[in-house]
C-alpha positions in Angstrom: -8.0 3.8 8.3 -5.0 5.8 8.4 -1.4 5.5 7.0 -1.7 2.3 5.2 1.7 2.5 3.5 3.3 2.5 6.9 1.7 -0.8 7.7 3.4 -2.8 5.0 5.5 -5.6 6.2 7.4 -8.2 4.1 8.1 -11.9 4.7 4.9 -12.9 6.4 2.1 -15.1 5.3 -0.8 -13.7 3.3 -3.2 -12.1 5.8 -7.0 -12.3 5.3 -9.8 -9.7 6.1 -13.4 -10.6 6.4 -16.2 -8.2 6.5 -19.4 -9.6 8.2 -22.2 -7.3 7.3 -26.0 -7.0 8.0 -28.7 -4.9 9.4 -29.3 -4.4 13.2 -30.5 -7.7 15.0 -29.5 -9.8 11.9 -27.2 -11.9 13.9 -24.0 -10.8 12.4 -22.1 -10.5 15.6 -23.1 -14.0 16.6 -21.9 -15.5 13.3 -18.5 -13.6 13.5 -17.8 -14.3 16.9 -18.7 -18.0 16.9 -17.6 -19.0 13.5 -14.7 -16.6 12.7 -13.2 -15.6 16.0 -13.7 -18.6 18.2 -13.2 -21.2 15.5 -10.7 -19.4 13.2 -8.9 -17.0 15.6 -9.4 -13.9 13.7 -9.1 -10.6 15.6 -12.6 -9.0 16.2 -13.2 -5.3 15.1 -16.7 -4.6 16.3 -17.5 -1.4 18.1 -20.5 -2.9 19.7 -18.3 -5.3 21.8 -16.5 -2.6 24.0 -19.6 -0.4 23.8 -21.9 -3.1 25.4 -19.3 -4.1 27.9 -19.0 -0.4 29.2 -22.8 0.0 29.2 -22.9 -2.8 31.7 -19.8 -1.6 33.6 -21.3 1.8 34.3 -24.8 0.5 34.7 -26.2 2.5 31.6 -29.4 1.8 29.9 -29.0 -0.7 27.0 -31.9 0.9 25.2 -30.5 2.9 22.3 -32.7 5.6 20.8 -32.4 7.9 17.9 -31.6 11.4 18.9 -34.5 13.8 18.3 -34.0 17.0 16.1 -34.2 19.0 19.4 -31.6 16.9 21.0 -29.3 17.3 18.0 -29.8 21.1 18.0 -29.0 21.3 21.8 -25.7 19.4 21.1 -24.8 21.5 18.3 -25.5 24.8 20.3 -23.4 23.6 23.1 -20.5 22.8 20.9 -20.7 26.2 19.2 -20.7 27.9 22.6 -17.8 25.9 23.9 -15.9 26.5 20.6 -16.4 30.2 21.1 -15.2 30.1 24.7 -12.0 28.3 23.7 -11.2 30.6 21.0 -11.6 33.5 23.4 -9.3 31.8 25.9 -12.0 31.5 28.5 -12.1 27.7 28.3 -9.4 25.1 28.0 -9.6 23.0 25.0 -10.3 19.3 25.9 -7.5 16.9 25.3 -8.1 15.0 22.0 -9.2 11.5 22.4 -6.4 10.4 19.9 -3.8 12.0 22.2 -4.9 10.1 25.3 -2.7 7.1 26.3 -5.8 5.3 27.4 -9.2 6.2 25.9 -10.9 5.4 29.2 -9.4 8.6 30.5 -12.0 10.5 28.6 -14.6 9.3 31.2 -12.7 10.7 34.1 -13.9 13.7 36.1 -17.5 13.5 34.7 -20.4 11.1 34.9 -20.4 8.5 32.2 -23.2 8.8 29.8 -24.3 6.6 26.8 -22.9 9.1 24.3 -19.6 9.5 26.0 -19.1 5.6 26.4 -19.9 5.4 22.6 -17.1 7.8 21.9 -14.7 5.7 23.9 -15.8 2.5 22.4 -15.1 3.9 18.8 -11.7 5.0 19.8 -10.7 1.8 21.4 -11.9 0.0 18.2 -9.9 2.3 15.9 -6.6 1.6 17.8 -7.3 -2.1 17.8 -8.1 -1.9 14.2 -4.9 0.0 13.2 -2.7 -2.3 15.4 -4.2 -5.4 13.8 -3.6 -4.1 10.4 -0.2 -2.8 11.2 0.8 -6.3 12.1 -0.8 -8.0 9.1 -3.0 -10.1 11.2 -6.2 -11.9 10.1 -8.9 -9.6 11.0 -12.9 -9.8 10.9 -14.8 -6.6 10.8 -18.6 -6.5 12.1 -20.6 -3.7 11.0 -23.7 -2.7 9.0 -21.9 -2.3 5.8 -23.8 1.1 5.2 -20.6 3.2 4.7 -20.0 1.6 1.4 -17.6 4.2 0.1 -15.4 3.8 3.2 -15.4 0.0 3.0 -14.6 0.1 -0.8 -11.5 2.2 0.1 -10.4 0.3 2.9 -10.8 -3.0 0.9 -8.6 -1.6 -1.8 -5.9 -0.3 0.6 -5.8 -3.5 2.5 -5.4 -5.5 -0.7 -2.3 -3.2 -1.6 -0.8 -4.4 1.7 -1.3 -8.1 0.6 -4.6 -8.9 2.4 -7.0 -11.2 0.8 -10.7 -10.0 1.3 -13.9 -11.7 1.8 -17.5 -10.6 2.8 -20.3 -12.5 4.7 -23.7 -10.9 4.4 -25.9 -11.8 7.2 -29.7 -11.3 6.9 -33.2 -12.3 8.1 -35.0 -14.1 5.2 -31.9 -12.8 3.2 -33.3 -14.1 -0.1 -36.5 -11.9 0.0 -36.8 -8.7 -2.1 -37.1 -6.0 0.5 -38.4 -3.5 -2.0 -41.7 -5.5 -1.8 -43.7 -4.1 1.3 -44.9 -7.4 2.2 -41.4 -8.8 2.5 -40.0 -5.6 4.2 -42.8 -5.8 6.9 -42.1 -9.6 7.4 -38.4 -9.0 8.0 -39.1 -5.9 10.2 -41.5 -7.9 12.4 -38.7 -10.6 12.9 -36.0 -8.3 13.8 -38.3 -6.3 16.1 -39.3 -9.6 17.9 -35.5 -10.3 18.2 -34.8 -7.0 19.7 -37.4 -7.3 22.3 -36.2 -10.8 23.2 -32.6 -9.6 23.6 -33.7 -6.7 25.8 -35.8 -9.0 28.0 -32.5 -11.1 28.5 -30.7 -8.0 29.6 -29.0 -7.1 26.2 -29.1 -4.0 24.2 -32.4 -3.0 22.6 -32.9 -0.5 19.8 -35.3 2.1 18.8 -37.7 0.6 16.2 -36.9 3.7 14.0 -33.3 2.7 14.0 -34.2 -1.0 13.2 -36.2 0.2 10.2 -33.5 2.5 8.9 -31.0 -0.2 9.3 -33.3 -2.6 7.3 -33.6 0.0 4.4 -29.9 0.2 4.5 -29.5 -3.5 4.1 -31.1 -3.3 0.6 -28.4 -1.0 -0.6 -25.6 -3.1 1.0 -26.7 -6.2 -0.9 -26.9 -4.4 -4.1 -23.9 -2.1 -3.9 -21.3 -3.5 -1.5 -21.5 -7.3 -1.6 -20.8 -7.5 -5.3 -17.5 -5.7 -4.9 -16.0 -8.9 -3.5 -16.9 -11.0 -6.5 -16.6 -14.8 -5.7 -15.3 -14.0 -2.3 -18.9 -13.7 -1.0 -21.3 -15.7 1.4 -24.8 -15.1 2.3 -26.2 -16.4 5.7 -29.9 -16.4 6.3 -30.3 -16.4 10.1 -34.0 -17.0 9.7 -33.2 -20.4 8.6 -31.3 -23.1 10.4 -30.0 -23.1 14.0 -27.1 -20.8 15.3 -24.8 -23.9 15.4 -25.6 -25.0 11.8 -25.1 -21.5 10.4 -21.8 -21.3 12.4 -20.6 -24.6 10.9 -21.5 -23.4 7.4 -19.5 -20.1 7.7 -16.5 -21.9 9.3 -16.4 -24.6 6.5 -16.9 -21.8 3.9 -14.1 -19.6 5.3 -11.7 -22.5 5.6 -12.0 -23.4 2.0 -11.4 -19.7 1.1 -8.2 -19.6 3.3 -6.6 -22.4 1.5 
């Protein structure tokens, strides 16, 4: 997040920022959209939203797979080659995404791919994020929470602007100790089942390796990120209760916090 000091405005009501975090297929997007965006009218900052919309728009596969070492190496080699051509004046440097009036222009002149669409989705999300904070609007961030250092810094910077901050951790069997193999396997089986169901319904599926990595990351998020918010914390177990009941609990808890 950039130029926080330039976002400072006076004479407005106290703004609120909520982080809804959790592993892949935990249900965090549903919790945020139904309980906080729809019910409480917060602005949603979730890169998956524009990403999934563009996947459908360009008829791209919703199956997201982790890049192989070979694919990463080819990508690095291609970038190195292009950088050399640009430096030698044999190739025109591409317009930076941040300099484009409309991030969608990045897709012009070439066939949209999952990776290119992902880049556009991140830029659209960044711009919405900066605009929302600049105007000191209530905002809810939806992410895995794995970038603990960045979130810690953003939290501190937004609090300097006058924001009150809160976190909602969303997990599957959220009370289980995932350091125990039996618990880890139980949760992994559940989120894998959810991923397959979502794919059958036309939604975005994830590589099992990504799901497992995300689940391991959740252990660190619970231990290191959630405690940073002190009493302004809520845990939602999406393996228990219905979507509507969890939605109601979150909305009621956030309403109390907003008072």
